C-alpha positions as CSV (number, residue, x, y, z in Angstrom):
1,M,-69.5,-42.9,21.5
2,A,-66.0,-44.1,20.5
3,K,-66.0,-42.1,17.2
4,D,-66.8,-38.9,18.9
5,A,-63.9,-39.5,21.2
6,G,-61.5,-40.1,18.6
7,N,-62.7,-36.9,16.7
8,L,-62.4,-35.0,20.0
9,Y,-58.9,-36.3,20.5
10,F,-57.7,-35.5,16.8
11,D,-59.2,-32.2,17.3
12,L,-57.0,-31.6,20.6
13,L,-54.2,-33.0,19.0
14,K,-54.4,-30.6,15.8
15,R,-54.9,-27.8,18.2
16,T,-51.9,-28.7,20.5
17,L,-49.6,-29.0,17.5
18,S,-50.5,-25.8,16.2
19,F,-50.5,-23.9,19.5
20,T,-54.1,-22.7,19.2
21,V,-55.2,-24.3,22.5
22,W,-53.3,-21.5,24.4
23,D,-53.0,-17.8,24.0
24,E,-49.5,-16.5,22.6
25,P,-47.3,-15.1,25.2
26,G,-45.7,-12.0,25.1
27,M,-42.4,-11.1,23.7
28,P,-39.8,-9.3,26.0
29,I,-39.1,-5.8,24.7
30,E,-35.5,-6.6,24.5
31,M,-36.2,-8.4,21.3
32,F,-37.3,-5.4,19.8
33,A,-34.4,-3.2,20.8
34,Y,-32.3,-3.6,17.7
35,R,-34.8,-1.8,15.8
36,K,-34.2,1.2,17.9
37,R,-31.4,4.0,17.8
38,W,-28.2,2.9,20.0
39,I,-29.4,5.5,22.8
40,H,-32.9,4.0,23.0
41,R,-31.5,0.4,22.8
42,K,-29.2,1.2,25.7
43,A,-32.1,2.7,27.8
44,I,-34.4,-0.4,26.9
45,L,-31.7,-2.8,28.0
46,M,-30.8,-1.0,31.3
47,F,-34.6,-0.6,32.2
48,S,-35.0,-4.4,31.5
49,K,-32.2,-5.3,33.7
50,L,-33.4,-3.1,36.6
51,L,-36.9,-4.9,36.4
52,K,-35.2,-8.5,36.3
53,L,-33.6,-7.6,39.6
54,S,-37.2,-7.4,40.9
55,R,-38.3,-10.5,38.7
56,Y,-40.5,-8.3,36.3
57,Q,-40.6,-8.2,32.7
58,V,-42.1,-5.9,30.2
59,V,-43.4,-7.6,27.0
60,K,-45.1,-6.7,23.9
61,L,-48.4,-8.7,23.6
62,P,-49.4,-10.4,20.3
63,T,-51.8,-8.7,18.3
64,S,-53.2,-11.4,16.1
65,N,-56.5,-12.9,16.7
66,S,-57.7,-16.7,16.6
67,S,-59.0,-16.4,13.0
68,D,-55.6,-15.3,11.7
69,K,-54.2,-18.2,13.4
70,E,-56.7,-20.6,11.9
71,E,-56.2,-19.1,8.3
72,W,-52.5,-19.3,9.1
73,K,-51.8,-15.6,8.4
74,V,-49.6,-15.4,11.5
75,W,-47.1,-18.2,12.6
76,P,-47.1,-19.1,16.2
77,R,-43.7,-19.0,17.9
78,Y,-44.3,-22.1,20.0
79,A,-46.2,-24.4,17.4
80,E,-44.9,-27.9,16.9
81,S,-46.2,-27.5,13.3
82,M,-46.2,-24.8,10.9
83,I,-48.9,-26.1,8.4
84,G,-51.9,-24.7,10.1
85,L,-55.3,-26.2,11.1
86,K,-56.8,-26.4,7.5
87,R,-54.0,-28.5,6.3
88,L,-54.0,-30.4,9.6
89,D,-57.8,-31.2,8.8
90,N,-56.8,-32.4,5.4
91,I,-54.1,-34.8,6.7
């Protein structure tokens, strides 16, 4: 029984360190405004400021799936470790 609890604990620890327990939160559209022309950038920033007055925000949702995270093809933005689950299993 204790061995199973230990394995469960280490699995939870690995998934917490690699941020695979939770879904990735969306990124605010202001982060992508730098890629646009200046007129589009101004419109996006003004729109975002207006929405923030009402406590709303437009976000871009991540497009990666859980297998991409496990293979470490996509780096999570909020992970405590950047080595991936397979390498954490090796440790």
